[in-house]
N, C-alpha and C positions, 0 to 999 in steps of 0.2 A: 470862074466860080462867082455866083451871085453874092452881093453884099447886102446885108440888112441893116436897118437903122439900129436894131438891137439884136444881138445874137440870141438864137433860141436857147431856152433853158429847161431843164427838168426840175420839177418841184419836189417830187417825193416818189417812193416806191408805191405802186398801185395795188397789184395783186399777182398771185401765182396761180396758174391754171394747171391742175393735176389730173392726170388720167390714172385710174386705179384698176388693177386686175381683180380686186375684190371690193367693190364699191360699198357693200353693206358694212364690212368691217371698217372701212375708212370713214364712212359717215358716223358709225357708232363712236369711233375714236375721236374725230374732230368735233362732233356735236355734243356727245355725252361726257366724254372724259376731258377733252380740252375745253369744251364749253362754248364753242363758237355758235352763233345764231344763224339759222338759215333764212336768208331774205326771201328766196323763191326757188322753185325747181321748174325749169322749162326744158322740154324735149330731152329729159335725161341728164341735164346739167344742173347741178346743185350749187347755188351761189351763197357763200357764207361770209360772215364778217364778225369781228369781235365787238364787245359791248361799247367800246369807245370809238370804233370806226364809223365815220359819217357817210362814206360813199357806199354805193349799192352792194359791192362785194370787195373783199381783199383776198379771197380765195374761191376757186371753183373746183368742183370734183365731177368727173364724168367717168363712165365705165369704158374699159378697153381691154383688148386681149393681153396687153402687157402694160405694166406701170411705167409712166414717164411724165416728164414735165412738158407740157405743150408750149407754153410761153411764159415769160415774166414781163409784167407790164409796169410802165412808169407814167406818171401824170406830168404833163408839160405845165410850165408856169403861165402861159397865155394861150388863148385859142389858136392864134396864128402860128404858134411855135410847132404845131404838129406838121403843117405843110412846109414850114421853113426847115425843120429837121429832114423831111423827105427830100427837099431840094439839095441840101448840103450833103446828105448821104449819097444820093444819086450822082452828084457831081464828083464824089470821091470813088465812084465805081461800085458802090454797095447796092445790091438788088433790094428794092422796096416793094412790099405788097400793101395795097390800100384795103382797109377793112371798113366797110360801110357801117353807118350807125345802125344799131339794132342787131347786127350779126352776133354780137355778144350782148346778152340781155343787160339793159341798163346803161350801156356805153355808147357814146357818140362815135364819130368818125375817128379812125386810128390808122397807124401804119405799123407794119411788122418787118423786121429785117434780122439778119444774122451778124453776130460778132465774128471775128476771125476764127474763133474756136468752134463756131457752129451753134452756139447758144442763141435761141430765138427771143428777141426783145420786141416789145410792143410799146408804142407811145400814143397816148390819148389826151384829151383835155376834158371834154364833157362827160359827166357820169351822173346818173340819178342819185339823189340822196333821200331814199324813201323813209317815211316816218313809220315806225313799228305800230302794230296793233296796240290799243290802249293798255291791255293787261301786261304787255312786255315792255312798255315804254318807261324810261326813267323819269322820276320826279324832276330831276335837274334838267333845265331846258338846254343846257350845253353838253348833254350826254345823250347817246342814242338809246341804249338798252339799260335795264336794271343790272348793276354789277352783282356778281356772285349768284346769279340765278341757277347756275349749274356748273359742275366741273371746275376745272382749274381757273377758268375765267380770265384770260389775258385781256388787256386794255386795247391793244392795237397791233397791227403788223409792224415788224421792225426792219429786217434786212434779209438779203439772200447771200449765200456763199456758193460760188461757182467752182467746180473742179474741172481741171483740164490736163491732158497729157502733153500739151504743147507748152512752149515758154509763156509763163504768165505775163511777162512784160509786153508781149505782143497784144494781149487782151487789155491790160491796164492802159497801155498807150492809146488804144482805140477809144476806151472809155473816157480818157482825159481829152484827147484831141477832137473827137467827134461829138461827144455827149456832155462834156464839161464837168466830169467827175474830178474831185481833188484827192490826191493821195494823202492819207493821214498817218498810217503806219505801214511798214513793210519789213519783210524778212529776206535776208540774203544767205546764200550758201557760202562756204569757206572761200570760194573763188570770187566772192562779191557779186555773183549773179543773183538776180531777184528770183525768189521762190514763190512768195505770196505778197499780195497788196490789199490793204483795207482802204476803201475810197468812199467818199460821200458828196452829195450836193446839198445836204442839210447840215445843221450843227452836230448831227450824230457822228461818232467816230467812223462808222461805216453804214452806208445804205447797201453797199455791195462789196463783197470780198472775192478775190480770185486766187485759187490755190493751184500750184503745179503739183500733180500727182502722177509721176512717170508711168506707173503701172495701172492707171485708170483705163477702163475698157474703151473710152473714146475721148475726143477733145471737148465734148460738150455734155457735161454731167452736172448734177446738182449735188453739192456736199450736204447742204441743209438750207432751210429757210426758218425764219424766226418770228415769234410773237412776243410782245413786250408785256411784262408784269411790273406792277408799280414799285415793288420793293423786295428786299431780301426775305422778309417773312412770307411773301407770296410764293417765292421759290420753294421754301421749306414746306408750305402747305401743298404745293404741286407734288412734291416728293411723297407726302402722305397719301394723296389721292392715287398716285400711280402705284404705290405699294399695296393699297387696299384692293386694287384691281389686278394685282399680280403681274404688272407690266414692268419689264426690265428697263432700266435707264442708267445713264451715266451722270454723276454729280450727286448733290450739288457741289459746285466748285466756283472758283473765281479766276478769270483770265487776267494775265498781265496786260496783254494787248487788249485795249478797250476798258480794262478794269471792271468788266461786268461780271455778274453772277450768272450761272448757267445750269441748265439740265438738258441733256440730249436724250431723245426718245424716238423710237421708230413707230410709224403708223403701221399697225399690223395688217392693213389691207393692201397698201401700195409698197411698203418698205421705205417710203421717203423718210428722211431724218428731219425731225423738228427740234429746234432749239427754243427753250423757254428762257427768257433773257431779262435781266434787270440790272439796275444801278449803272455803273460806268460813268463816263464823263462826257461833257459837251464841248464843242470847239466853236468859239466866237471870234477868234483872232483872224483878221484877214490876211495876215502875213505868217500863217502857221507853217512851220518847217516840219516835214514828214519825219516821224520817229523811225529810226533804223534799228532793227533787231538782227543779231547775228545768230547763226545756227547753234552755237554753244550756249546761247541765252534762252533757248526755247523751254527749258524746265520752268522758267518764270513766265515767259511770253505766252505760252498756251495755257499753263495751269499754275497760277500764282499760289493757290492752295486748293485742295480737293483731290478728287480721283484723277490720276494721270493716265495718259494714253498707253503707258507701258504695263498696265495691269493685265492680268490673265483672266481666262474664262469668258463667260457669255458677254460681259460688259466690254471687254476689249473688242470682241467681234462687233458689238453694237456701234462702238465709236468709230471703228475702221470699216464698217460695212460698205459694200459697193454703192456709190451714189446712184440715184435714179437718173437714167438717161433722158436727155432732151430730144424733142422731135427733130428729125433731120430734114432739111430742105424747107423751102418757103412755098 
């Protein structure tokens, strides 16, 4: 196995590529209700970002016969890290696909590969940072768009939560050993077997979470992805906006794990679950010890306060709805 002067690193979550069976409803939801800005549309692919996202897009939506997640993308810390990750992954027996610059609008050269669960990840470094038209541009030079221009108006993309019907530890071990993610908090069954893990490469409690769901339809599904709101009041404002539109949601509530406030809501076009997320805590300690949660502590771990997953009716179905499948194969 090749040795590098510096091991390749992932810097942050980049974007989520969504395929929607009803793209018009998805665009209405993400643009008008959530309030994401559309950077551009190219060949039927709509590239979106939040008002505080600097890169070309943090989400894309395209139309397809069935809704799914095509890939989840991560930005490398250095340009050479893309190729270095490719070498390390191939040396470990992982199949790697090279994505040439421009195949995804705004993005440079990238690689794609599958986790042991079949989830498809992408790693890139170069990404355009287009400046909006003057009437959409923020006065603040350190901000992309005007905040609160429309809808819920989150600041930035935050994290993804993967669902799988295989042992979650297989996936989290891969994320740690191959990609450098650190375990921050985790949940174990009564036999001490890991059920879920929350991991990050940034000071966030999690950039990615992996949840074992034995009755999931496949090993590679998305439980949810998340956009960040600045504070608790923004979460309450989001609830008002969703209520005004007659859109069902779960929350507001507060997680014990991450200590963050949340609302869960389904995109009516694709069925993908979006989490609106705020507050929580950051981790700066280099010697952080992962926090262990047991199964009988989950009343606090998942819902410190707020609506719980044991509720009945439409909102229970919303919270436990089948996650959107990921693309199979590379």
